[in-house]
C-alpha positions as CSV (number, residue, x, y, z in Angstrom):
1,M,114.7,118.9,105.2
2,R,117.3,117.9,107.7
3,T,117.8,114.2,108.3
4,D,121.1,114.3,110.1
5,K,119.8,113.2,113.5
6,V,117.7,110.0,113.3
7,L,115.9,108.1,116.0
8,L,114.4,104.6,115.7
9,I,111.5,104.2,118.1
10,I,111.1,100.6,119.1
11,P,107.9,99.8,121.1
12,A,108.2,96.5,122.9
13,Y,105.7,94.5,124.9
14,N,106.9,91.0,126.0
15,E,109.5,90.9,123.3
16,E,112.2,88.9,125.1
17,E,112.5,86.5,122.1
18,N,113.3,89.3,119.6
19,I,114.4,92.5,121.2
20,I,118.2,92.0,121.5
21,S,118.4,90.5,118.1
22,T,116.6,93.5,116.7
23,C,118.9,96.0,118.5
24,N,122.0,94.1,117.5
25,K,121.0,94.2,113.9
26,I,120.8,98.0,114.1
27,R,124.2,98.2,115.8
28,S,125.8,96.0,113.2
29,Y,124.3,98.0,110.4
30,N,125.7,101.2,111.9
31,E,129.1,99.7,112.2
32,N,129.2,98.1,108.7
33,F,127.7,101.1,106.7
34,G,128.9,104.1,108.7
35,T,125.4,105.2,109.7
36,N,124.5,106.7,113.1
37,Y,120.9,105.7,113.7
38,D,120.1,106.1,117.4
39,F,117.4,103.9,118.8
40,V,115.4,103.7,122.0
41,V,113.3,100.8,123.2
42,I,110.0,101.8,124.8
43,N,109.2,99.0,127.2
44,D,105.4,99.1,127.5
45,G,105.1,97.4,130.9
46,S,106.4,94.0,129.7
47,K,105.9,91.2,132.1
48,D,108.7,89.1,130.7
49,S,112.5,89.8,130.7
50,T,112.4,92.5,127.9
51,S,113.6,95.2,130.3
52,A,116.2,93.1,132.0
53,L,117.7,92.0,128.7
54,C,117.9,95.6,127.4
55,H,119.6,96.8,130.6
56,E,122.1,93.9,130.5
57,N,123.0,94.6,126.9
58,N,123.3,98.4,127.3
59,V,120.3,99.2,125.2
60,K,118.8,102.6,125.7
61,I,115.4,102.0,127.1
62,I,112.4,103.8,128.6
63,D,110.5,101.6,131.1
64,L,106.8,102.5,131.3
65,V,105.4,101.7,134.7
66,E,102.3,100.2,133.2
67,N,101.1,99.0,129.8
68,L,99.8,102.0,127.8
69,G,99.2,100.1,124.6
70,I,101.0,100.6,121.3
71,G,99.7,104.2,120.9
72,G,101.0,105.3,124.3
73,A,104.3,103.6,123.8
74,V,105.0,105.1,120.4
75,Q,104.0,108.6,121.6
76,T,106.5,108.3,124.4
77,G,109.1,107.7,121.7
78,Y,107.9,110.8,119.8
79,K,108.1,112.9,123.0
80,Y,111.6,111.6,123.5
81,A,112.5,112.5,119.9
82,L,111.1,116.0,120.3
83,E,112.8,116.7,123.6
84,N,116.2,115.5,122.3
85,G,116.2,117.4,119.0
86,Y,115.9,114.6,116.5
87,D,115.2,115.6,112.8
88,V,113.5,112.3,112.0
89,A,111.8,109.6,114.1
90,I,111.2,106.2,112.6
91,Q,108.8,103.6,114.1
92,F,110.6,100.3,114.1
93,D,109.0,97.1,115.4
94,G,110.9,95.1,118.0
95,D,109.6,91.7,116.7
96,G,112.1,91.2,113.9
97,Q,109.8,92.2,111.0
98,H,111.5,95.4,109.9
99,D,114.8,95.6,108.0
100,V,117.1,98.4,109.1
101,S,118.6,98.6,105.6
102,Y,115.4,100.2,104.3
103,V,115.7,103.1,106.8
104,K,117.7,105.0,104.1
105,K,114.9,104.6,101.7
106,L,112.4,106.0,104.1
107,L,114.6,109.0,104.8
108,E,115.2,110.0,101.2
109,P,111.7,111.6,100.5
110,I,112.0,113.7,103.7
111,K,115.6,114.7,102.9
112,N,114.5,115.8,99.4
113,D,111.4,117.7,100.7
114,E,109.1,115.3,98.9
115,A,107.3,114.2,102.0
116,D,106.7,115.1,105.7
117,F,105.8,111.5,106.5
118,V,106.9,108.2,104.8
119,I,105.3,104.8,105.1
120,G,107.2,101.6,104.4
121,S,104.8,99.6,102.3
122,R,104.4,95.9,101.4
123,F,101.9,96.7,98.6
124,V,103.4,99.4,96.3
125,K,105.0,98.5,93.1
126,D,108.6,98.7,94.2
127,S,108.1,96.6,97.3
128,E,110.4,93.6,97.6
129,S,108.4,92.0,100.4
130,A,107.6,88.3,100.1
131,F,105.6,88.6,103.3
132,K,102.3,90.2,102.6
133,S,100.3,89.2,105.8
134,S,97.4,86.8,105.8
135,F,94.6,86.9,103.2
136,M,92.0,88.1,105.7
137,R,94.3,90.8,107.0
138,R,95.0,92.0,103.5
139,V,91.2,92.2,102.9
140,G,90.9,94.3,106.1
141,I,93.8,96.5,105.0
142,N,92.1,97.2,101.6
143,I,88.9,98.1,103.4
144,I,90.7,100.5,105.7
145,S,92.6,101.9,102.7
146,F,89.2,102.7,101.1
147,A,88.0,104.5,104.3
148,V,91.2,106.6,104.4
149,K,90.6,107.6,100.8
150,I,87.0,108.6,101.5
151,V,88.1,111.0,104.3
152,S,91.3,112.3,102.7
153,G,91.0,111.9,99.0
154,K,94.3,110.0,98.9
155,K,95.0,106.3,98.8
156,I,97.4,104.6,101.3
157,F,98.1,101.0,100.3
158,D,99.7,99.7,103.5
159,T,97.5,101.4,106.1
160,T,98.7,99.3,109.1
161,S,102.4,99.4,108.4
162,G,104.3,100.2,111.6
163,F,107.5,101.1,109.7
164,R,107.1,104.8,109.3
165,A,109.4,107.9,109.2
166,A,108.2,111.3,110.6
167,S,109.8,114.6,109.9
168,R,110.3,117.2,112.6
169,K,106.9,118.7,111.9
170,I,105.2,115.4,112.4
171,I,107.3,114.6,115.5
172,E,105.9,117.8,117.0
173,L,102.4,116.9,116.0
174,F,102.5,113.3,117.4
175,A,104.3,114.3,120.6
176,K,101.2,116.5,121.4
177,S,98.5,114.2,120.2
178,Y,98.5,110.5,119.2
179,P,95.7,108.0,119.3
180,T,95.9,105.2,121.9
181,E,94.2,102.7,119.7
182,Y,94.6,101.9,116.0
183,P,97.3,104.5,115.7
184,E,98.7,103.7,112.2
185,P,95.5,103.9,110.1
186,I,94.1,106.8,112.1
187,T,97.3,108.9,112.0
188,N,97.6,108.2,108.3
189,A,94.1,109.7,107.7
190,E,94.7,112.6,110.1
191,I,97.9,113.9,108.6
192,L,96.5,113.6,105.1
193,C,93.4,115.6,106.2
194,L,95.8,118.2,107.7
195,G,97.5,118.7,104.3
196,Y,100.9,117.1,105.1
197,K,102.8,115.3,102.3
198,V,102.7,111.6,102.7
199,K,104.6,109.1,100.6
200,E,104.8,105.3,100.5
201,V,108.0,103.5,99.6
202,G,108.4,99.8,99.0
203,V,110.2,97.8,101.7
204,S,110.6,94.2,102.6
205,M,109.1,92.8,105.8
206,E,109.5,89.5,107.5
207,E,107.1,87.4,109.5
208,R,107.2,87.9,113.2
209,V,110.2,85.8,114.5
210,G,108.6,85.0,117.9
211,G,106.1,86.2,120.5
212,V,102.5,87.1,119.7
213,S,101.0,89.9,117.7
214,S,98.9,92.5,119.5
215,I,96.1,92.0,116.9
216,R,94.6,88.5,117.3
217,A,92.5,86.7,114.6
218,W,89.4,86.7,116.8
219,K,89.6,90.5,117.1
220,S,90.0,91.1,113.3
221,V,86.4,92.0,112.5
222,Y,86.0,94.1,115.7
223,Y,89.3,95.8,114.9
224,M,88.4,96.7,111.3
225,I,85.0,98.1,112.3
226,N,86.5,100.2,115.1
227,V,89.3,101.4,112.9
228,I,86.9,102.6,110.2
229,L,84.7,104.4,112.7
230,S,87.7,106.0,114.4
231,I,89.0,107.2,111.1
232,L,85.7,108.9,110.2
233,I,85.4,110.5,113.7
234,C,89.0,111.6,114.1
235,S,89.4,112.9,110.6
236,S,86.2,114.9,111.0
237,K,87.6,116.5,114.2
238,R,90.9,117.3,112.5
239,K,89.1,119.0,109.6
240,R,87.1,121.3,111.9
241,K,90.2,122.6,113.7
């Protein structure tokens, strides 16, 4: 598959502490290694100076007039990728957790026609990630992984990873339909149920540099229950289409 034109989609909500550092790391990587990864920040109605900083530093940005949540922000990026003819779109967090040097590793299975969708994983054998998330979150990830396997017959180890590469076919799918809540585990289940090829590759991730995660500890049980129910419902709908 073609991987010549690559877009990094960076959703951001109140990321003033991290966003410019994240963008500058991508720029530096392009300069040092001769890559040409485009990137766009989707400002999801931030109330801090995320937008102002991006404009001041000539960062390509789409300012949403209100907070749509992670699903709406990421889908905006997929719509942008579709409209502008990108071969691959990669979700890339604006909080400093993802390492741009692993983008090449995510692209390889798509380029070699081994996958339509690639997940950067902390939990597969070739992962070099020292950061594995908290114990309770890992328990939740394992439970969600089991739910995905029930509906799809295939196991995804890092079900909540936000470091993911989508081929043109998946870009088209996500631009049309993308869940507003719990998008990573739900879309993993959906595309497996639709018969697309999904592969996990090992990556390294860091702890959030600053700011606050959108998933708080007090929400964890509620989050997990709702994710599992959503996976069962959404995958059932996909299978009937």
